[in-house]
N, CA, C and O atoms as a GROMACS GRO file, in nm:
protein
  312
    1UNK      N    1   1.839   1.284  -0.314
    1UNK     CA    2   1.798   1.265  -0.451
    1UNK      C    3   1.825   1.395  -0.526
    1UNK      O    4   1.808   1.504  -0.472
    2UNK      N    5   1.867   1.382  -0.650
    2UNK     CA    6   1.896   1.498  -0.731
    2UNK      C    7   1.847   1.473  -0.873
    2UNK      O    8   1.872   1.366  -0.930
    3UNK      N    9   1.779   1.570  -0.930
    3UNK     CA   10   1.737   1.563  -1.070
    3UNK      C   11   1.802   1.681  -1.142
    3UNK      O   12   1.790   1.795  -1.099
    4UNK      N   13   1.872   1.652  -1.250
    4UNK     CA   14   1.939   1.757  -1.327
    4UNK      C   15   1.838   1.862  -1.371
    4UNK      O   16   1.725   1.828  -1.405
    5UNK      N   17   1.879   1.989  -1.371
    5UNK     CA   18   1.786   2.096  -1.408
    5UNK      C   19   1.713   2.073  -1.539
    5UNK      O   20   1.594   2.103  -1.548
    6UNK      N   21   1.779   2.020  -1.639
    6UNK     CA   22   1.714   2.000  -1.769
    6UNK      C   23   1.603   1.895  -1.764
    6UNK      O   24   1.516   1.891  -1.851
    7UNK      N   25   1.607   1.809  -1.662
    7UNK     CA   26   1.508   1.701  -1.651
    7UNK      C   27   1.400   1.730  -1.548
    7UNK      O   28   1.310   1.648  -1.527
    8UNK      N   29   1.408   1.844  -1.485
    8UNK     CA   30   1.309   1.878  -1.382
    8UNK      C   31   1.173   1.907  -1.445
    8UNK      O   32   1.164   1.953  -1.559
    9UNK      N   33   1.069   1.880  -1.368
    9UNK     CA   34   0.933   1.905  -1.413
    9UNK      C   35   0.876   1.792  -1.497
    9UNK      O   36   0.764   1.803  -1.548
   10UNK      N   37   0.950   1.684  -1.512
   10UNK     CA   38   0.905   1.570  -1.592
   10UNK      C   39   0.851   1.456  -1.506
   10UNK      O   40   0.812   1.352  -1.560
   11UNK      N   41   0.848   1.475  -1.374
   11UNK     CA   42   0.796   1.371  -1.286
   11UNK      C   43   0.898   1.267  -1.245
   11UNK      O   44   0.863   1.165  -1.186
   12UNK      N   45   1.025   1.290  -1.276
   12UNK     CA   46   1.129   1.193  -1.245
   12UNK      C   47   1.147   1.177  -1.094
   12UNK      O   48   1.151   1.065  -1.043
   13UNK      N   49   1.157   1.287  -1.023
   13UNK     CA   50   1.172   1.282  -0.878
   13UNK      C   51   1.055   1.210  -0.812
   13UNK      O   52   1.075   1.126  -0.724
   14UNK      N   53   0.935   1.243  -0.855
   14UNK     CA   54   0.816   1.179  -0.801
   14UNK      C   55   0.817   1.029  -0.830
   14UNK      O   56   0.782   0.949  -0.743
   15UNK      N   57   0.855   0.989  -0.951
   15UNK     CA   58   0.862   0.847  -0.986
   15UNK      C   59   0.964   0.773  -0.900
   15UNK      O   60   0.938   0.661  -0.855
   16UNK      N   61   1.079   0.835  -0.878
   16UNK     CA   62   1.181   0.773  -0.792
   16UNK      C   63   1.127   0.760  -0.650
   16UNK      O   64   1.142   0.654  -0.588
   17UNK      N   65   1.066   0.864  -0.599
   17UNK     CA   66   1.011   0.862  -0.463
   17UNK      C   67   0.906   0.752  -0.449
   17UNK      O   68   0.906   0.678  -0.351
   18UNK      N   69   0.816   0.742  -0.545
   18UNK     CA   70   0.712   0.638  -0.540
   18UNK      C   71   0.773   0.498  -0.544
   18UNK      O   72   0.726   0.409  -0.474
   19UNK      N   73   0.876   0.479  -0.625
   19UNK     CA   74   0.943   0.348  -0.631
   19UNK      C   75   1.009   0.315  -0.497
   19UNK      O   76   1.001   0.202  -0.450
   20UNK      N   77   1.075   0.414  -0.437
   20UNK     CA   78   1.137   0.393  -0.306
   20UNK      C   79   1.033   0.359  -0.200
   20UNK      O   80   1.054   0.270  -0.117
   21UNK      N   81   0.920   0.428  -0.203
   21UNK     CA   82   0.814   0.401  -0.107
   21UNK      C   83   0.757   0.260  -0.126
   21UNK      O   84   0.732   0.191  -0.027
   22UNK      N   85   0.735   0.219  -0.249
   22UNK     CA   86   0.683   0.084  -0.277
   22UNK      C   87   0.780  -0.023  -0.225
   22UNK      O   88   0.740  -0.119  -0.160
   23UNK      N   89   0.907  -0.004  -0.256
   23UNK     CA   90   1.008  -0.101  -0.212
   23UNK      C   91   1.017  -0.107  -0.060
   23UNK      O   92   1.023  -0.215  -0.002
   24UNK      N   93   1.018   0.009   0.004
   24UNK     CA   94   1.024   0.013   0.150
   24UNK      C   95   0.902  -0.055   0.210
   24UNK      O   96   0.914  -0.132   0.305
   25UNK      N   97   0.785  -0.028   0.156
   25UNK     CA   98   0.662  -0.089   0.206
   25UNK      C   99   0.666  -0.240   0.189
   25UNK      O  100   0.626  -0.314   0.279
   26UNK      N  101   0.714  -0.287   0.074
   26UNK     CA  102   0.725  -0.431   0.050
   26UNK      C  103   0.821  -0.498   0.148
   26UNK      O  104   0.807  -0.616   0.177
   27UNK      N  105   0.917  -0.422   0.197
   27UNK     CA  106   1.014  -0.474   0.295
   27UNK      C  107   0.961  -0.465   0.438
   27UNK      O  108   1.029  -0.507   0.531
   28UNK      N  109   0.841  -0.411   0.455
   28UNK     CA  110   0.783  -0.400   0.588
   28UNK      C  111   0.815  -0.271   0.661
   28UNK      O  112   0.783  -0.257   0.779
   29UNK      N  113   0.879  -0.177   0.592
   29UNK     CA  114   0.909  -0.047   0.653
   29UNK      C  115   0.777   0.028   0.672
   29UNK      O  116   0.695   0.034   0.580
   30UNK      N  117   0.758   0.085   0.789
   30UNK     CA  118   0.631   0.154   0.816
   30UNK      C  119   0.643   0.306   0.815
   30UNK      O  120   0.542   0.376   0.813
   31UNK      N  121   0.766   0.358   0.818
   31UNK     CA  122   0.785   0.503   0.820
   31UNK      C  123   0.916   0.539   0.751
   31UNK      O  124   1.020   0.478   0.776
   32UNK      N  125   0.909   0.640   0.665
   32UNK     CA  126   1.028   0.694   0.601
   32UNK      C  127   1.056   0.832   0.656
   32UNK      O  128   0.963   0.910   0.680
   33UNK      N  129   1.183   0.863   0.676
   33UNK     CA  130   1.223   0.997   0.719
   33UNK      C  131   1.328   1.048   0.622
   33UNK      O  132   1.404   0.970   0.563
   34UNK      N  133   1.332   1.179   0.606
   34UNK     CA  134   1.428   1.239   0.515
   34UNK      C  135   1.469   1.376   0.566
   34UNK      O  136   1.406   1.433   0.655
   35UNK      N  137   1.574   1.426   0.505
   35UNK     CA  138   1.620   1.561   0.532
   35UNK      C  139   1.644   1.629   0.400
   35UNK      O  140   1.702   1.571   0.308
   36UNK      N  141   1.600   1.752   0.390
   36UNK     CA  142   1.630   1.835   0.275
   36UNK      C  143   1.667   1.973   0.328
   36UNK      O  144   1.668   1.995   0.449
   37UNK      N  145   1.696   2.064   0.240
   37UNK     CA  146   1.737   2.198   0.282
   37UNK      C  147   1.625   2.300   0.267
   37UNK      O  148   1.532   2.281   0.188
   38UNK      N  149   1.636   2.406   0.342
   38UNK     CA  150   1.534   2.511   0.338
   38UNK      C  151   1.528   2.580   0.202
   38UNK      O  152   1.426   2.639   0.168
   39UNK      N  153   1.637   2.574   0.125
   39UNK     CA  154   1.639   2.641  -0.006
   39UNK      C  155   1.594   2.550  -0.121
   39UNK      O  156   1.586   2.596  -0.235
   40UNK      N  157   1.566   2.425  -0.093
   40UNK     CA  158   1.521   2.332  -0.196
   40UNK      C  159   1.367   2.337  -0.206
   40UNK      O  160   1.298   2.242  -0.169
   41UNK      N  161   1.318   2.450  -0.256
   41UNK     CA  162   1.173   2.474  -0.255
   41UNK      C  163   1.096   2.372  -0.340
   41UNK      O  164   0.988   2.329  -0.300
   42UNK      N  165   1.150   2.334  -0.455
   42UNK     CA  166   1.082   2.236  -0.539
   42UNK      C  167   1.076   2.100  -0.469
   42UNK      O  168   0.974   2.032  -0.474
   43UNK      N  169   1.185   2.062  -0.404
   43UNK     CA  170   1.187   1.935  -0.331
   43UNK      C  171   1.088   1.938  -0.216
   43UNK      O  172   1.013   1.843  -0.195
   44UNK      N  173   1.087   2.047  -0.141
   44UNK     CA  174   0.991   2.059  -0.030
   44UNK      C  175   0.848   2.045  -0.079
   44UNK      O  176   0.768   1.976  -0.017
   45UNK      N  177   0.816   2.110  -0.189
   45UNK     CA  178   0.681   2.103  -0.244
   45UNK      C  179   0.648   1.960  -0.288
   45UNK      O  180   0.538   1.912  -0.264
   46UNK      N  181   0.742   1.894  -0.352
   46UNK     CA  182   0.718   1.757  -0.398
   46UNK      C  183   0.694   1.664  -0.279
   46UNK      O  184   0.600   1.585  -0.280
   47UNK      N  185   0.780   1.674  -0.178
   47UNK     CA  186   0.763   1.588  -0.061
   47UNK      C  187   0.630   1.614   0.008
   47UNK      O  188   0.561   1.521   0.049
   48UNK      N  189   0.593   1.739   0.022
   48UNK     CA  190   0.465   1.770   0.087
   48UNK      C  191   0.347   1.719   0.004
   48UNK      O  192   0.251   1.666   0.060
   49UNK      N  193   0.353   1.733  -0.126
   49UNK     CA  194   0.247   1.677  -0.211
   49UNK      C  195   0.238   1.526  -0.197
   49UNK      O  196   0.130   1.469  -0.209
   50UNK      N  197   0.351   1.462  -0.171
   50UNK     CA  198   0.356   1.317  -0.156
   50UNK      C  199   0.315   1.271  -0.016
   50UNK      O  200   0.313   1.151   0.012
   51UNK      N  201   0.282   1.364   0.072
   51UNK     CA  202   0.233   1.327   0.204
   51UNK      C  203   0.335   1.333   0.317
   51UNK      O  204   0.305   1.290   0.428
   52UNK      N  205   0.453   1.385   0.290
   52UNK     CA  206   0.552   1.400   0.396
   52UNK      C  207   0.519   1.522   0.480
   52UNK      O  208   0.473   1.624   0.429
   53UNK      N  209   0.543   1.509   0.610
   53UNK     CA  210   0.514   1.618   0.704
   53UNK      C  211   0.642   1.653   0.780
   53UNK      O  212   0.726   1.567   0.806
   54UNK      N  213   0.654   1.778   0.816
   54UNK     CA  214   0.771   1.823   0.891
   54UNK      C  215   0.776   1.755   1.028
   54UNK      O  216   0.674   1.736   1.094
   55UNK      N  217   0.897   1.718   1.067
   55UNK     CA  218   0.922   1.662   1.199
   55UNK      C  219   1.039   1.738   1.260
   55UNK      O  220   1.110   1.809   1.188
   56UNK      N  221   1.061   1.726   1.391
   56UNK     CA  222   1.177   1.793   1.452
   56UNK      C  223   1.307   1.739   1.392
   56UNK      O  224   1.314   1.623   1.351
   57UNK      N  225   1.408   1.823   1.387
   57UNK     CA  226   1.539   1.778   1.336
   57UNK      C  227   1.589   1.658   1.416
   57UNK      O  228   1.565   1.649   1.537
   58UNK      N  229   1.659   1.568   1.349
   58UNK     CA  230   1.712   1.449   1.414
   58UNK      C  231   1.860   1.435   1.384
   58UNK      O  232   1.912   1.492   1.288
   59UNK      N  233   1.928   1.359   1.469
   59UNK     CA  234   2.069   1.329   1.447
   59UNK      C  235   2.154   1.452   1.424
   59UNK      O  236   2.142   1.552   1.495
   60UNK      N  237   2.240   1.444   1.326
   60UNK     CA  238   2.334   1.553   1.297
   60UNK      C  239   2.264   1.680   1.250
   60UNK      O  240   2.324   1.787   1.249
   61UNK      N  241   2.136   1.670   1.211
   61UNK     CA  242   2.064   1.786   1.159
   61UNK      C  243   2.012   1.878   1.269
   61UNK      O  244   1.966   1.989   1.240
   62UNK      N  245   2.018   1.834   1.393
   62UNK     CA  246   1.980   1.921   1.505
   62UNK      C  247   2.068   2.045   1.505
   62UNK      O  248   2.021   2.156   1.531
   63UNK      N  249   2.196   2.026   1.477
   63UNK     CA  250   2.291   2.137   1.478
   63UNK      C  251   2.271   2.233   1.360
   63UNK      O  252   2.317   2.347   1.363
   64UNK      N  253   2.204   2.187   1.257
   64UNK     CA  254   2.182   2.272   1.139
   64UNK      C  255   2.033   2.295   1.115
   64UNK      O  256   1.989   2.302   1.001
   65UNK      N  257   1.957   2.305   1.222
   65UNK     CA  258   1.811   2.318   1.212
   65UNK      C  259   1.768   2.441   1.133
   65UNK      O  260   1.659   2.441   1.074
   66UNK      N  261   1.849   2.545   1.131
   66UNK     CA  262   1.812   2.667   1.058
   66UNK      C  263   1.811   2.647   0.907
   66UNK      O  264   1.742   2.720   0.835
   67UNK      N  265   1.886   2.549   0.857
   67UNK     CA  266   1.894   2.527   0.714
   67UNK      C  267   1.845   2.389   0.672
   67UNK      O  268   1.847   2.356   0.553
   68UNK      N  269   1.802   2.308   0.768
   68UNK     CA  270   1.757   2.173   0.739
   68UNK      C  271   1.607   2.160   0.763
   68UNK      O  272   1.552   2.221   0.855
   69UNK      N  273   1.543   2.080   0.680
   69UNK     CA  274   1.402   2.046   0.701
   69UNK      C  275   1.396   1.894   0.706
   69UNK      O  276   1.432   1.826   0.609
   70UNK      N  277   1.350   1.841   0.819
   70UNK     CA  278   1.334   1.697   0.835
   70UNK      C  279   1.186   1.665   0.818
   70UNK      O  280   1.099   1.737   0.866
   71UNK      N  281   1.160   1.555   0.749
   71UNK     CA  282   1.022   1.519   0.717
   71UNK      C  283   1.004   1.370   0.733
   71UNK      O  284   1.101   1.293   0.732
   72UNK      N  285   0.878   1.328   0.749
   72UNK     CA  286   0.847   1.185   0.763
   72UNK      C  287   0.714   1.154   0.698
   72UNK      O  288   0.630   1.241   0.680
   73UNK      N  289   0.699   1.026   0.663
   73UNK     CA  290   0.572   0.977   0.607
   73UNK      C  291   0.551   0.835   0.656
   73UNK      O  292   0.641   0.751   0.647
   74UNK      N  293   0.432   0.808   0.707
   74UNK     CA  294   0.395   0.672   0.744
   74UNK      C  295   0.348   0.600   0.619
   74UNK      O  296   0.271   0.654   0.540
   75UNK      N  297   0.395   0.477   0.602
   75UNK     CA  298   0.362   0.399   0.484
   75UNK      C  299   0.254   0.298   0.513
   75UNK      O  300   0.243   0.246   0.625
   76UNK      N  301   0.175   0.270   0.414
   76UNK     CA  302   0.073   0.166   0.422
   76UNK      C  303   0.141   0.036   0.386
   76UNK      O  304   0.188   0.020   0.273
   77UNK      N  305   0.148  -0.057   0.478
   77UNK     CA  306   0.216  -0.184   0.453
   77UNK      C  307   0.118  -0.294   0.420
   77UNK      O  308   0.155  -0.412   0.415
   78UNK      N  309  -0.008  -0.259   0.396
   78UNK     CA  310  -0.109  -0.361   0.364
   78UNK      C  311  -0.093  -0.411   0.223
   78UNK      O  312  -0.169  -0.497   0.179
   0.00000   0.00000   0.00000
């Protein structure tokens, strides 16, 4: 996900994330995983505020663990 610098701080990223979570939950998805970079401090803060927690690197990101942050969140499917 990317938000243009001029539009940052307006809640756009959070709104997109919430919509994705709602749609995934409606489809019966119980867990979301993502990867971001160690230098994306605003993204890391947003994901953590949204309840995402760090997980071990997965897939192709194992090789780039020094610059990758993998995260997951369990969804409420009720």
